[in-house]
C-alpha positions as CSV (number, residue, x, y, z in Angstrom):
1,M,-19.2,-1.9,71.9
2,P,-21.4,0.9,69.7
3,R,-19.7,3.6,71.8
4,T,-16.1,2.3,70.7
5,L,-17.2,2.0,66.9
6,L,-18.8,5.4,67.1
7,A,-15.6,6.7,68.7
8,T,-13.4,5.2,66.1
9,L,-15.6,6.4,63.2
10,I,-15.6,9.9,64.4
11,G,-11.7,9.8,64.8
12,L,-11.2,8.6,61.3
13,G,-13.5,11.1,59.9
14,L,-11.5,13.9,61.6
15,L,-8.4,12.4,60.0
16,T,-9.7,12.4,56.4
17,F,-10.6,16.1,56.5
18,P,-7.6,18.7,56.4
19,C,-7.1,21.0,59.2
20,W,-8.4,24.5,58.2
21,G,-6.1,27.3,59.0
22,A,-3.3,24.9,57.9
23,M,-0.5,26.1,55.5
24,K,-0.4,24.6,52.0
25,S,0.9,25.6,48.8
26,I,-0.5,26.0,45.2
27,G,0.3,22.7,43.3
28,Q,0.5,23.8,39.8
29,N,1.6,26.8,37.5
30,K,-0.7,29.8,36.8
31,V,-3.6,28.8,39.1
32,N,-6.6,31.0,39.0
33,I,-7.9,32.2,42.5
34,R,-11.5,33.1,42.0
35,Q,-13.9,35.4,43.9
36,A,-16.4,32.7,44.6
37,P,-16.2,28.8,44.5
38,S,-17.1,28.3,40.8
39,L,-15.5,28.3,37.4
40,K,-17.9,31.0,36.4
41,A,-16.7,33.4,39.1
42,D,-14.3,36.3,38.3
43,I,-10.7,35.6,38.8
44,A,-9.2,37.4,41.9
45,F,-5.6,36.8,40.9
46,Q,-3.1,34.2,39.8
47,A,-0.7,32.2,41.8
48,H,2.3,30.2,40.6
49,L,3.6,26.7,41.5
50,G,4.7,26.7,45.2
51,Y,2.9,29.8,46.2
52,P,2.2,29.6,49.9
53,V,-1.3,29.9,51.1
54,E,-3.4,29.3,54.4
55,V,-6.7,27.3,53.9
56,E,-9.5,29.0,55.7
57,K,-12.6,26.8,54.9
58,K,-13.9,24.4,52.3
59,K,-16.8,24.3,50.1
60,D,-17.6,21.2,48.1
61,Q,-14.5,20.7,45.8
62,W,-13.3,24.3,46.7
63,V,-11.2,25.8,49.4
64,L,-11.1,29.6,50.5
65,I,-7.1,30.4,50.8
66,K,-5.5,33.6,52.1
67,D,-2.0,34.6,51.0
68,W,0.7,36.5,52.8
69,Q,-0.5,39.9,51.6
70,G,-4.0,39.2,53.2
71,N,-5.7,38.3,49.7
72,T,-8.3,35.8,49.6
73,G,-9.9,33.8,46.9
74,W,-11.2,30.4,46.2
75,V,-9.2,27.5,44.4
76,Y,-10.3,24.1,43.2
77,R,-9.1,21.7,45.8
78,P,-7.0,19.5,44.0
79,L,-4.8,22.5,42.9
80,V,-3.6,22.7,46.4
81,A,-0.6,20.7,47.6
82,D,0.5,19.6,51.2
83,I,4.1,20.9,50.4
84,R,5.1,23.4,53.0
85,T,6.6,26.8,51.3
86,A,7.3,30.1,52.5
87,V,7.5,33.7,51.1
88,V,10.4,36.2,52.1
89,L,8.7,39.3,54.0
90,E,11.6,41.6,53.9
91,E,14.3,42.8,51.5
92,N,18.1,41.3,51.6
93,V,17.4,38.7,54.2
94,N,20.4,36.8,55.2
95,V,20.1,32.9,54.5
96,R,22.7,31.1,56.7
97,S,24.7,27.8,56.4
98,G,22.8,26.6,59.7
99,P,20.2,27.7,62.2
100,G,21.5,30.5,64.0
101,L,23.3,34.0,63.8
102,K,26.6,32.4,64.3
103,H,26.5,30.5,60.9
104,R,27.9,32.1,57.9
105,V,25.6,34.0,55.3
106,V,25.3,31.8,52.0
107,M,23.1,34.2,50.2
108,Q,20.5,36.9,50.5
109,A,16.8,36.5,49.6
110,D,14.5,39.2,48.6
111,R,10.7,40.0,49.6
112,G,8.3,38.1,47.6
113,Q,10.7,35.1,47.0
114,V,9.1,31.7,47.4
115,Y,11.0,28.7,48.9
116,K,10.4,25.3,49.9
117,I,10.6,24.4,53.6
118,F,12.7,21.4,54.3
119,A,13.0,21.6,58.3
120,Q,12.5,23.6,61.4
121,E,14.8,24.2,64.1
122,G,13.6,26.4,67.0
123,K,12.9,29.9,65.3
124,W,14.8,29.0,62.1
125,V,13.5,27.2,59.0
126,Q,15.6,25.3,56.4
127,I,14.7,26.5,52.7
128,G,15.7,25.7,49.4
129,Y,14.4,25.4,45.8
130,Y,11.0,23.9,45.1
131,L,11.4,22.0,41.9
132,E,15.1,20.8,42.4
133,G,14.7,19.9,45.8
134,E,18.1,21.6,46.7
135,K,18.4,23.0,50.3
136,I,20.0,26.4,50.3
137,G,20.3,27.3,54.0
138,W,18.4,28.6,57.0
139,I,16.4,31.7,57.7
140,R,14.8,33.2,60.8
141,Q,11.0,32.0,61.1
142,D,9.7,35.6,61.5
143,L,11.5,36.9,58.2
144,V,9.0,34.4,56.1
145,W,5.3,33.8,55.9
146,G,4.2,30.2,55.5
147,E,5.9,28.4,58.0
């Protein structure tokens, strides 16, 4: 009985901690990314709502994040959301009506633009607008960061 209880408690404990290295996004607009896990630390850069980040580690109520350009910094943990977003890595990337090259191009996206991820199918991700929740189309996974 004690082994079962211990195993259950360990399993539940693992479920309550986020998976480090997990992709998240910034949950508010104009969030300060700091050089250390403190409100007194210098601001390294600012990130806007929906900006995709990779969580690298946790310290108290702060998380160390990395962005698509390799920039790192500390963010107050409640300002990080579990919403999947991606940033476009190239200029003039085709966004298609379906997941594959046979589907028509519905628009082009540019480097640095951020979109919400709605679905993934093979090597394609369905993207759309973050606030509106509107789906736009499909883009190759290797042309975005954050998936």
